[in-house]
C-alpha positions in Angstrom: 17.4 72.5 56.9 17.6 70.9 53.4 19.6 67.8 52.7 22.4 69.8 50.9 22.9 72.1 53.9 22.8 69.2 56.3 25.5 67.4 54.3 27.7 70.6 54.3 27.2 71.0 58.0 28.1 67.4 58.7 31.2 67.5 56.5 32.3 70.8 58.2 31.9 69.2 61.6 34.0 66.2 60.6 36.8 68.2 58.9 37.0 71.1 61.4 37.0 68.9 64.4 40.0 67.0 63.3 42.0 70.2 63.0 41.0 71.2 66.6 39.0 74.2 65.2 35.5 75.1 66.1 32.9 72.9 64.5 30.5 75.7 64.2 27.1 77.1 64.7 23.9 75.7 63.4 20.3 76.8 62.9 17.5 74.7 61.5 13.7 74.2 61.7 11.9 70.9 62.6 8.4 70.4 61.4 5.8 69.0 63.8 6.3 65.3 64.4 9.7 65.3 62.7 13.3 65.1 63.8 16.8 66.4 62.8 20.2 65.0 63.7 23.8 65.9 63.2 26.5 63.2 63.5 30.1 63.7 64.6 33.0 61.2 64.5 34.7 61.1 67.9 37.7 59.0 68.8 37.7 57.3 72.3 38.5 59.9 74.9 37.7 62.9 72.7 34.9 65.2 73.7 32.4 67.6 72.1 30.9 70.6 73.7 27.4 71.4 72.5 24.7 73.9 73.3 21.3 74.7 71.8 18.2 76.8 72.2 14.9 75.8 70.8 11.8 77.9 70.2 9.6 75.2 71.9 10.4 72.0 73.8 12.1 69.2 71.9 13.3 65.8 72.9 17.1 65.6 72.6 19.6 62.8 72.7 23.1 61.9 71.8 23.3 58.4 70.4 25.4 56.0 68.5 25.0 52.5 67.1 26.6 49.3 68.3 25.7 46.6 65.8 21.9 46.6 65.7 21.6 48.4 69.1 21.2 52.1 69.6 23.0 53.4 72.7 21.8 56.7 74.3 24.5 58.2 76.6 22.5 61.5 76.8 18.7 61.8 76.8 16.5 64.8 77.7 12.7 65.1 77.2 10.8 68.3 76.5 13.8 70.7 76.8 14.2 74.1 75.2 17.9 74.6 76.0 20.9 72.7 77.0 24.7 73.2 77.2 27.0 70.3 78.0 30.1 68.4 77.1 30.1 64.7 76.1 33.2 62.5 76.1 33.3 59.4 73.9 34.1 56.1 75.6 34.6 54.4 72.2 35.5 55.6 68.7 32.3 56.0 66.8 29.9 58.3 65.0 27.8 60.1 67.7 24.6 61.8 66.6 22.9 64.7 68.3 19.2 64.4 67.6 16.3 66.7 68.2 12.7 65.5 67.9 9.7 67.8 67.7 6.6 66.2 69.3 4.7 69.4 69.2 2.0 70.7 66.8 4.1 73.5 65.3 7.5 74.0 63.7 10.4 74.5 66.1 13.6 76.4 65.4 16.8 75.1 66.9 20.1 77.0 67.0 23.3 76.3 68.7 26.9 75.3 68.4 29.1 72.1 68.4 32.8 72.1 69.1 35.0 69.0 69.3 37.8 69.0 71.8 
């Protein structure tokens, strides 16, 4: 996904989620040895439901930053699909991140909805 599309997706997630509407579907490719992430602003107590399917195993996490520390409330290694709901304990920007440790490009598609 190029930078312009990534920015549009992130803006759509931030705007749509505040209105209680679906944040939407996504599809992107990750080159070998690279990663992609999508960040969502969540207020304390709010949740986001997410699901994805990848064409090959990826490392996945949901993380946020506290000062200089990175906190990982969700971490999965070498997974091709996942569907879950995450509830924020604190107001912050939470990032869903996929890392491709494989030798070939991986396609990831799914959906994020804030609740």
